[in-house]
N, C-alpha and C positions, 0 to 999 in steps of 0.2 A: 903351777896348784890344780893337778889333773882332777883330785878327787872333789866331791861335793862341799864348798864351804860351809860351816857353821856360822849361824848368823851371830849366834851369843859370842863365839871366838872370834870373829871378823870385828863384831862395835867394841870389844873391851881391847882389842890390838889396835883401832883406831885409837879411841881414847889416849891411849898411853904413848901416841907417836910423838916426836921432839915437836914443840911448837904448835899441838894440834890447838891447844884452845884459843892463842893467838892468832893464828891464821884463820880461826872461826871467828875473832872478835872482829876481824878486818872483813872480813865476806859479809858479815850480818849487817855489818854499820854502813856497805856500802850497798847492801839488799835494799835499804828503806827509800834509797833515792833514784824514781824513774832517770833512766838513761843511765844516771851512774851505777845503775844497778848490772848494766853491761859487765863491767868489770869483774865483777861477781860470777855472773855468767861465765864469762871467759876463761876463771878459774877452774869453776866445776868443769868444762870442757877438757881442761889440760888436765885435770885428776883423773876422769875418765880415760884418758887416753896415754896415761902412765900407767896405771891399773892394767890395762888393756895389755900393754906391750911388754909388762915385766911379770906380770902375777902377782906383785907384792904391793904390798901398803905403802905408799909415800907420798907426802904432799910436796905440792910445788911450789916456789918458791913466788913471794908479789912480785914481780919484776914484769919490764917489758910491757909497759900499760899499754902502748898502742895495740900490741899485739893481743894481748887482754882482750882490748873492747873487741876487735874484729873476730876473733874467741865465741866471745859474747854474742856477736851478734848472728854466728852460726848456731852458736847453744839455742839463742831464742827461736830461731826458726824449727828445728827439731821440734822443741817445746809448743810450739802454737800450733804446730800441726799435731802433733802426735799426745798431749794432753790437753791444752786449751781448747781445742776444734770439737773433741769428742765430749767434753764438759759441757761445752755451750750447745751442739747437740741433744745434748742429754737434757738441758737444761729446757731446751725448747721443745721437746716431746715431753717433760713431763708437766712442762706448763697447759700444753692441750688436754693431755689426760686429768690435770686438775681442775680444768675448766669444763670437761663432761662426768664430773662426780666420779675419778678415778683416783682421788688426793692419795688413799695408802700405797697404790700401786705405783704411782707417778714420783712417789718417793722412794721405793722399793730400787726402782729405774736408776732414779739418782744416783743412790746410795751405791749402787752396785758399778756405774760406770765411774764415781770417783773412786772407787777401789782399784778399777782395773785400770785405769789410764797411767797411773805410775808403773805397770808392769809394761803398757803399751809403750809409755814412754821411753824406758829403760833399753826394750829391744831394738827400737827405732835409733837409739843413742849408741847404742854396740855396732850397730849396722851401721852408721852411718862414720864411724870410727874407723872402718875397716880400711876406707879408701881416701876417707876426709871427702869424702864428693857425696853432693847435697841432691845427685842424682838419686843415689841410693834408698833415699827417702820415697821415691816413686814405687819403690816395689813393698805395697802395702800389703800385698796379700803372704808374703814371705816375714814381714814383720809380724804379721799375726799369726803367723805360725811358731817362730819365734816365740812371741808371747804367752802361745798357750804350750807351749814344750815345757816353757822355763816357772809356766805358774805356779805350780806344787812350791817351788823352790823359792817362789819372790812375793807370795802372799802377806808373808812374816814380816819384809820390809816395806811391805806396803803397806801394812795394818801400822805399823812403827810410824813412818812418816806422816799417817792421819793422826798419830797419837801426840807425835811432838806439834805439829801443826794446832791439833785441839788445843792440847795444855798452854801453848806457849803463843797463840794468837795475838796478843796485844802485841807483844814483840814479834811480830811478824816477819821482820827480814831476819832475825838470827834465826828463829822457827824455820825460814824457808831454806837458808842456807847451810844451816846441819842437818835438818830433814834430808835436802837433796844429796848433800854429801854420804850420807849414811847408805841411799839408797843407790847412787850409782858407784860407792864403792862394793857393796857386796853384790849389786844384781851384774857388774862386770866382772868380777870373782865368777859368778854361778857361770855366765853363759859363755865366758871363756873355759870352764870345764866343760861344758857341754859341749862347745867345739872341739876340744881336743879329744874327748872322747869320741865323736864324729858321728852322734847320736842324732843331731841337727845340721843340715847342711847351712853354714851362716855365709 
């Protein structure tokens, strides 16, 4: 897939994949339980690898549970570094700004980072999947460049992730797993299209 994918088309095809809802159900249930959710993380990592390798939408099977758990640990490293850490830093900065009377501006900073974190994470995950080497996550400048180049394409799925989580927050396990699946599938296809056109060096 060399052309830029259209989010609505990708989303529609994803919902129509055989066994989609059953696999989302399993992942959502696993995502509710700490440590157990590493199996769900591992599934998401395998999902991103498969889409990156083939350029097609396909859902992996729930098998090789030991391998899933190990993959989940690797996924968690990417998520902690390029999603949670930026949010924690933004939260700390926001708290400081709020304490000196800049409450409105502090919420703007936090909201902006909350929107950008999924894009940064998606770029880091795509970069990691190139060689499955965690050392590639140290190339922060390149990952930021990738995020900047893909920003116009990924703003919609980033908003979709935020919307899914906001609407289904009480069912956070399902919301997180489904939202991640949507984000990962579309962002991987988008980065793959960019890579094939050689507009960004990955």
